[in-house]
C-alpha positions, -999 to 999 in steps of 0.1 A, spaced: -223 692 452 -230 671 484 -201 653 499 -216 618 500 -194 592 516 -196 568 486 -192 595 459 -167 619 473 -146 616 441 -174 633 422 -164 666 438 -129 663 424 -142 651 391 -163 682 389 -132 703 394 -116 684 365 -144 693 342 -142 729 352 -104 728 346 -109 714 311 -136 740 303 -113 768 315 -84 755 295 -105 755 263 -116 791 270 -81 802 276 -68 785 245 -95 803 224 -86 837 239 -49 831 233 -55 822 197 -75 854 193 -47 873 211 -73 887 236 -46 889 263 -65 908 290 -94 884 289 -69 855 287 -52 869 318 -85 870 337 -93 835 328 -59 823 337 -59 839 371 -93 822 379 -80 789 367 -47 792 386 -65 799 419 -88 770 414 -59 747 407 -42 757 439 -74 750 458 -79 717 440 -43 705 446 -45 716 482 -77 696 488 -62 665 472 -30 667 491 -47 672 525 -79 652 521 -74 623 497 -37 616 493 -29 610 531 -56 584 534 -50 567 500 -12 566 506 -19 534 526 -26 516 493 -3 534 469 23 561 474 10 595 467 43 614 467 46 610 429 13 627 425 25 656 446 56 658 424 33 660 394 15 689 411 49 706 415 58 700 379 25 715 368 30 745 390 65 751 375 52 751 340 22 772 351 46 798 365 66 799 333 34 805 313 23 831 338 55 850 334 53 848 296 17 860 297 27 890 319 55 899 294 30 897 266 5 920 284 33 945 291 45 946 255 10 945 240 18 915 218 22 877 221 58 867 229 72 837 211 71 812 240 36 820 252 16 795 231 42 767 234 42 771 272 4 770 272 4 738 251 29 722 274 9 731 305 -24 720 289 -9 686 280 5 681 315 -28 690 331 -48 667 308 -24 638 314 -26 644 352 -63 645 351 -64 613 330 -41 595 354 -62 605 384 -95 595 368 -82 562 355 -61 552 384 -63 572 416 -100 578 419 -111 542 410 -85 530 435 -100 552 462 -135 540 454 -125 503 455 -98 502 482 -109 526 509 -131 514 538 -164 532 545 -149 551 574 -119 561 553 -142 574 526 -161 593 553 -128 608 565 -118 619 530 -152 635 525 -150 654 558 -114 665 551 -123 675 516 -151 697 530 -128 712 556 -99 719 532 -123 734 506 -136 759 532 -101 767 544 -89 773 508 -119 795 500 -110 817 531 -73 820 520 -66 855 506 -36 843 485 -42 808 470 -6 804 461 2 802 499 -18 769 501 9 748 485 40 763 502 58 733 514 89 732 536 121 722 518 131 685 522 158 680 549 181 652 559 196 640 591 230 624 596 237 596 621 267 578 633 261 541 640 289 517 651 280 488 628 312 468 631 324 473 667 322 446 693 288 448 710 291 462 745 258 447 757 245 411 753 217 424 730 214 460 718 185 473 697 186 507 680 159 522 658 176 541 630 146 552 611 108 552 613 82 566 590 44 560 589 47 527 570 82 514 577 111 513 601 148 504 601 166 489 631 202 480 640 206 449 662 238 439 680 243 405 695 272 392 715 284 357 707 261 331 722 232 355 726 198 350 709 165 367 704 134 350 718 111 333 694 87 359 682 66 371 653 57 405 640 26 419 622 49 436 597 68 422 568 105 421 576 139 419 560 169 408 580 204 415 566 236 403 583 262 430 583 289 413 603 294 381 623 279 346 619 243 339 630 218 312 630 183 319 617 160 297 638 125 284 631 107 257 651 118 233 624 152 246 611 185 261 619 199 281 590 234 296 592 237 331 578 270 350 570 276 387 562 257 398 532 229 372 535 194 384 540 161 368 549 127 382 541 98 373 563 60 376 558 39 389 587 34 365 616 63 343 607 78 330 640 116 330 642 146 336 664 182 347 658 213 333 676 247 349 673 276 324 668 301 353 669 296 390 678 271 401 651 254 431 637 221 430 617 199 454 600 161 447 602 137 467 581 99 464 588 71 474 565 34 473 575 14 453 551 -16 476 557 0 508 571 -14 524 602 -46 543 597 -57 566 625 -95 568 626 -106 601 641 -141 607 655 
């Protein structure tokens, strides 16, 4: 199927139809206890699902994540693969023993239901969102990436390797939130991701930020000290625990009445999108 810019989701929809067809065939074979043929059908379906998930996660999800977080869809992929593995182990045990083990069919029905729900969610939510929200150049990027990932997946000898993800990690930091500032104004970036950032700002008493505005949405939280939130028309005193949320392009300043510490979080209203040639 050609990867047309305005119809790239048709490629993934075709995969869904093939998945549903393979599920129906596998169910029939299991009911007839034709285990060897069921195993052949399962292996083919399993490999196609690895390819399909890989293509979605490397072509569609990164671009679409600007409009809706895709990490939950990846978690669903992981849940599907976990049930799939349990079914695969049960099918292997059945083949070795020459008879259907007790948990084989229940595991298949669970896997089938999860797959059908996942397909339904993508076709009623994710794909329409992609068609309506993505800009033409973004759709072109998805189409190109879908083609590239499909080729890469087809050249991978072991499809299960396609979705081997590194384990999540964490970092620990020490930030002096309540000490007296040792500089008039000190600005520390605590965290930054594609769509958001978190900053620690220290102000000595009497110091103020210049009037400015930001293209991001912001949330200011006073951790310690007393500050004035300044707009061209108002001076609003803020004490520890108070917060102010700002829409993009709102012009403001902050003045410290006493030594103060603030947290400022920023979220891009339309997260950065890198257009590649």
